[in-house]
C-alpha positions as CSV (number, residue, x, y, z in Angstrom):
1,M,9.8,14.5,-25.7
2,T,10.3,13.0,-22.2
3,K,7.7,10.3,-21.2
4,K,5.7,11.1,-18.2
5,V,4.7,8.3,-15.8
6,L,2.1,8.6,-13.1
7,L,2.1,6.3,-10.1
8,A,-1.5,6.6,-8.8
9,T,-2.1,4.6,-5.7
10,E,-5.1,5.3,-3.5
11,K,-3.6,2.6,-1.3
12,P,0.1,3.5,-1.5
13,F,3.1,1.2,-2.0
14,A,5.5,0.9,0.9
15,A,8.0,3.8,0.8
16,Q,10.8,1.4,-0.2
17,A,8.9,0.1,-3.2
18,R,7.7,3.6,-4.3
19,D,11.2,5.0,-4.2
20,Q,12.7,2.2,-6.2
21,V,9.9,2.5,-8.8
22,V,10.6,6.2,-9.2
23,A,14.3,5.5,-9.5
24,I,13.8,3.1,-12.4
25,I,11.6,5.6,-14.2
26,K,14.0,8.4,-13.7
27,E,17.0,6.3,-14.7
28,A,15.3,5.7,-18.0
29,G,15.1,9.4,-18.6
30,F,11.4,9.6,-17.9
31,E,9.5,11.9,-15.5
32,A,7.8,10.3,-12.5
33,V,4.7,11.8,-11.0
34,L,3.2,10.6,-7.7
35,L,-0.5,10.6,-6.6
36,E,-0.8,8.8,-3.3
37,S,-3.6,8.3,-0.8
38,Y,-6.0,10.3,-2.9
39,Q,-9.7,10.4,-2.2
40,G,-12.4,10.4,-4.8
41,K,-11.9,10.3,-8.6
42,E,-11.2,13.9,-9.3
43,P,-7.5,13.9,-8.3
44,L,-6.9,11.0,-10.6
45,L,-8.8,12.6,-13.5
46,Q,-6.6,15.7,-13.2
47,A,-3.4,13.8,-12.8
48,V,-3.8,11.5,-15.8
49,A,-4.5,14.4,-18.2
50,D,-1.0,14.6,-19.7
51,V,0.8,11.4,-18.8
52,D,2.1,8.7,-21.2
53,A,1.9,5.8,-18.7
54,L,0.1,4.9,-15.6
55,I,0.9,2.5,-12.8
56,V,-2.0,1.5,-10.5
57,R,-2.8,-1.1,-7.8
58,S,-6.5,-1.6,-7.1
59,D,-7.4,1.9,-8.4
60,I,-10.3,2.1,-10.8
61,V,-9.3,3.0,-14.4
62,D,-12.7,3.2,-16.1
63,A,-13.9,5.0,-19.3
64,E,-14.0,8.3,-17.5
65,V,-10.4,8.1,-16.4
66,L,-9.3,6.9,-19.9
67,A,-11.2,9.8,-21.5
68,A,-9.4,12.3,-19.3
69,A,-6.0,10.8,-20.3
70,T,-5.4,12.4,-23.7
71,K,-1.8,11.2,-24.1
72,L,-2.0,7.8,-22.3
73,A,-0.4,4.8,-24.1
74,L,0.0,2.3,-21.4
75,V,-1.6,1.3,-18.0
76,V,0.2,-1.2,-15.8
77,R,-1.6,-2.9,-13.0
78,A,1.0,-3.7,-10.3
79,G,-0.5,-7.1,-9.6
80,A,-2.1,-10.0,-11.3
81,G,-5.8,-9.2,-11.4
82,Y,-6.8,-6.4,-13.8
83,D,-10.6,-6.3,-13.5
84,N,-10.3,-2.8,-12.1
85,I,-9.3,-1.5,-15.5
86,D,-11.7,-1.1,-18.4
87,C,-9.6,-3.0,-20.9
88,A,-12.1,-2.9,-23.7
89,T,-12.4,0.9,-23.7
90,A,-8.6,1.2,-23.3
91,K,-8.2,-0.9,-26.5
92,T,-10.6,1.3,-28.5
93,K,-8.4,4.3,-27.4
94,G,-5.2,2.6,-28.4
95,V,-4.1,2.2,-24.8
96,A,-2.3,-1.0,-23.9
97,V,-3.0,-2.6,-20.5
98,M,-0.5,-4.8,-18.7
99,N,-0.4,-6.7,-15.5
100,T,2.6,-8.1,-13.5
101,P,1.7,-11.8,-13.0
102,G,3.4,-13.7,-10.3
103,Q,4.9,-10.8,-8.4
104,N,2.3,-11.0,-5.5
105,A,1.9,-14.7,-5.6
106,N,3.9,-15.7,-2.5
107,A,2.3,-12.9,-0.4
108,V,-1.2,-14.0,-1.4
109,G,-0.4,-17.7,-1.0
110,E,0.9,-17.1,2.5
111,L,-2.2,-15.1,3.4
112,A,-4.4,-18.0,2.2
113,L,-2.4,-20.4,4.5
114,G,-2.8,-17.9,7.4
115,L,-6.5,-17.8,6.9
116,M,-6.6,-21.5,7.0
117,L,-4.7,-21.7,10.2
118,Y,-6.9,-19.0,11.7
119,M,-10.0,-20.9,11.0
120,A,-8.5,-24.3,11.9
121,R,-7.6,-22.9,15.4
122,A,-11.2,-21.7,16.1
123,R,-10.3,-18.1,15.1
124,F,-7.7,-17.9,18.0
125,S,-10.6,-17.9,20.4
126,G,-9.0,-20.2,23.0
127,K,-11.3,-23.0,22.0
128,S,-9.9,-26.3,20.8
129,G,-9.2,-26.4,17.1
130,T,-7.7,-28.7,14.5
131,E,-4.3,-29.1,12.8
132,L,-3.8,-28.7,9.0
133,R,-1.4,-31.6,8.7
134,G,-3.1,-34.5,7.0
135,R,-6.0,-32.4,5.8
136,A,-7.0,-32.1,2.1
137,L,-6.5,-28.8,0.3
138,G,-8.1,-28.2,-3.0
139,C,-6.8,-25.3,-5.2
140,H,-9.5,-24.0,-7.5
141,A,-7.0,-22.8,-10.2
142,I,-3.3,-23.4,-9.8
143,G,-1.5,-20.4,-11.3
144,A,1.4,-18.7,-9.6
145,T,-0.6,-18.0,-6.4
146,G,-2.1,-21.4,-6.2
147,R,1.4,-23.0,-6.6
148,A,2.7,-20.8,-3.8
149,L,0.0,-21.9,-1.5
150,A,0.3,-25.5,-2.6
151,G,4.1,-25.5,-1.8
152,A,3.5,-24.1,1.7
153,A,0.7,-26.5,2.4
154,I,2.7,-29.5,1.2
155,G,5.5,-28.3,3.5
156,I,3.3,-28.6,6.6
157,G,1.9,-32.0,5.6
158,M,-1.3,-31.3,3.8
159,K,-2.6,-33.3,0.8
160,V,-3.0,-31.0,-2.1
161,C,-5.1,-31.4,-5.2
162,A,-6.1,-28.9,-7.9
163,F,-8.6,-28.2,-10.7
164,D,-7.4,-26.0,-13.5
165,P,-8.4,-26.6,-17.2
166,Y,-5.4,-24.4,-18.3
167,V,-2.7,-26.4,-16.5
168,S,-1.7,-29.9,-17.6
169,A,-1.9,-32.9,-15.2
170,E,1.8,-33.4,-15.8
171,A,2.6,-29.9,-14.7
172,M,0.6,-30.3,-11.6
173,R,2.3,-33.5,-10.6
174,S,5.7,-31.9,-11.2
175,F,5.1,-29.6,-8.2
176,G,3.5,-32.2,-6.0
177,V,-0.2,-31.5,-6.7
178,E,-2.7,-34.2,-7.6
179,P,-4.8,-33.1,-10.6
180,V,-8.6,-33.4,-10.4
181,E,-10.5,-33.8,-13.6
182,K,-14.0,-32.7,-12.4
183,L,-14.5,-29.5,-10.4
184,E,-17.2,-31.1,-8.3
185,D,-14.7,-33.7,-7.2
186,L,-12.4,-31.0,-6.0
187,Y,-15.0,-29.6,-3.7
188,R,-16.3,-33.0,-2.6
189,R,-12.9,-34.2,-1.4
190,S,-11.3,-31.0,0.1
191,D,-11.4,-29.9,3.7
192,Y,-10.2,-26.5,2.5
193,V,-10.9,-25.1,-0.9
194,S,-8.9,-22.0,-1.9
195,L,-9.9,-19.8,-4.9
196,H,-7.3,-18.4,-7.2
197,M,-9.2,-17.5,-10.4
198,P,-9.6,-14.1,-12.0
199,A,-13.0,-12.4,-12.1
200,N,-14.4,-12.5,-15.6
201,K,-17.6,-13.5,-17.4
202,E,-17.0,-17.2,-16.8
203,T,-16.1,-17.0,-13.1
204,K,-18.3,-14.3,-11.6
205,K,-20.8,-15.8,-9.2
206,S,-19.6,-19.3,-10.3
207,I,-19.0,-20.4,-6.7
208,G,-22.5,-21.0,-5.2
209,K,-24.7,-23.5,-3.5
210,Q,-24.2,-26.3,-5.9
211,L,-20.4,-26.5,-5.2
212,M,-20.4,-25.4,-1.6
213,L,-22.9,-28.1,-0.5
214,L,-20.5,-30.8,-1.8
215,M,-17.8,-29.9,0.7
216,P,-17.1,-32.3,3.5
217,K,-18.3,-31.7,7.1
218,K,-16.5,-28.8,8.8
219,A,-14.9,-27.7,5.5
220,C,-13.8,-24.2,4.9
221,L,-13.8,-22.1,1.7
222,I,-10.9,-19.6,1.4
223,N,-11.2,-16.6,-1.0
224,T,-8.1,-14.4,-1.5
225,A,-9.1,-13.7,-5.1
226,R,-12.2,-11.6,-5.8
227,A,-15.5,-11.1,-4.1
228,E,-17.3,-11.4,-7.4
229,L,-16.5,-15.1,-7.6
230,I,-19.0,-15.8,-4.9
231,D,-22.7,-15.9,-5.3
232,E,-23.3,-14.2,-2.0
233,G,-27.0,-14.8,-1.8
234,E,-26.3,-18.6,-2.1
235,L,-23.4,-18.3,0.4
236,L,-26.0,-17.0,2.9
237,Q,-28.2,-19.9,2.1
238,V,-25.4,-22.5,2.5
239,L,-24.2,-21.0,5.8
240,E,-27.8,-21.3,7.1
241,E,-28.3,-24.8,5.8
242,R,-24.8,-26.1,6.7
243,K,-24.1,-25.3,10.4
244,D,-20.6,-26.7,10.0
245,L,-19.4,-24.9,6.9
246,R,-16.9,-22.0,7.3
247,Y,-15.8,-19.2,5.1
248,A,-12.7,-17.0,5.3
249,S,-11.9,-14.2,2.8
250,D,-9.5,-11.4,2.0
251,V,-12.4,-9.6,0.3
252,E,-15.5,-8.3,2.2
253,P,-18.9,-9.4,0.9
254,T,-20.9,-6.6,-0.6
255,A,-23.7,-4.9,1.4
256,P,-26.2,-5.9,2.6
257,T,-24.8,-9.4,2.5
258,A,-21.8,-8.5,4.7
259,A,-24.0,-7.3,7.5
260,A,-26.3,-10.3,7.3
261,I,-23.4,-12.7,7.4
262,K,-21.7,-11.0,10.3
263,E,-25.0,-10.9,12.3
264,K,-25.9,-14.6,11.8
265,F,-22.6,-16.4,11.3
266,Q,-19.8,-14.5,12.9
267,D,-18.5,-17.6,14.6
268,R,-17.9,-19.3,11.3
269,V,-16.8,-16.5,8.9
270,Y,-14.0,-14.1,8.7
271,W,-12.7,-11.5,6.3
272,T,-9.8,-9.1,6.6
273,P,-10.7,-5.4,7.3
274,K,-9.1,-4.4,3.9
275,K,-7.9,-6.5,1.0
276,M,-4.3,-7.3,2.1
277,G,-3.1,-10.2,0.0
278,A,-0.4,-8.2,-1.7
279,Q,0.3,-6.0,1.4
280,T,3.8,-7.2,2.2
281,E,7.0,-5.2,1.7
282,E,8.3,-7.9,-0.6
283,A,5.2,-8.0,-2.8
284,N,5.1,-4.2,-3.0
285,V,8.7,-4.1,-4.2
286,N,8.3,-7.0,-6.7
287,A,5.1,-5.7,-8.3
288,G,6.1,-2.1,-8.4
289,L,9.5,-2.8,-9.9
290,A,8.0,-5.1,-12.5
291,A,5.5,-2.4,-13.5
292,A,8.2,0.2,-13.8
293,R,10.5,-2.1,-15.8
294,Q,7.6,-3.1,-18.1
295,I,7.0,0.6,-18.9
296,V,10.6,1.2,-19.7
297,G,10.7,-1.9,-21.9
298,F,7.5,-0.8,-23.7
299,F,8.7,2.6,-24.6
300,T,12.4,2.0,-25.2
301,R,12.3,-1.5,-26.7
302,G,8.7,-2.1,-27.9
303,E,8.2,-5.0,-25.4
304,K,4.6,-6.2,-25.2
305,Q,4.9,-9.5,-23.4
306,F,2.4,-8.8,-20.6
307,I,-0.3,-6.9,-22.6
308,V,-3.8,-8.3,-21.6
309,N,-5.9,-6.4,-24.1
310,P,-4.1,-7.2,-27.4
């Protein structure tokens, strides 16, 4: 029986990416179904009922969605982070979950650099700002996205260091980054700290007052990862206590924290209107095509390389 693949994107891929994803699915002899720009959960619950595979972006695939998907064998998150998918429930139902690591890395890395430039130049307000050249950047985690940012930062003359217990010091040095053994030292010595960790039990609310207060005068924390990494209550406290500290993010703080931060500290904080780290034509194409190819490989050749809930 022909495999049925649903591309469910509340925030759609660029048309070019979507069309290429569909072409790969059809070329494999599978049926492609599109659910784009939908609102609410009901359209997704109906659409997943009879599909064998599902491609999503930031769409929520929770226990209710998985219960509605009676034939589902594979969910692929077109991107690196997969905390929007209930991996544990998927595993109990025999549904494999994959991500597409590295496909959005350059897009997110460039956005992080853009946020740094924006904050360095006084938010393009016309006031005198500073240059990034010669400043110290600390990458909190140095996976694919951290490496993309590090390369760009080194290219404009920044000094880059990183903390990542999963990457060897030798590997860091090989791409021009100085390894830091203690996390506290990373924050203490960096004019800019950029977050690149996933959101999990160990990392949620792990960035709080203790680390932020270590940052140098006029330092800036950059978050293009997940809002959950930040202890938002402590962020408010730090912004109140440190009149020089700045925060720029690709993820809006949750209410009521967001309103409080905007009201009190709008001259020192910024976040994008919508999460846009992967919103480039190139990243859309890269992640979408990777997802489609992984689905074809899973069903036709039994490939399981990127499964995150083994």
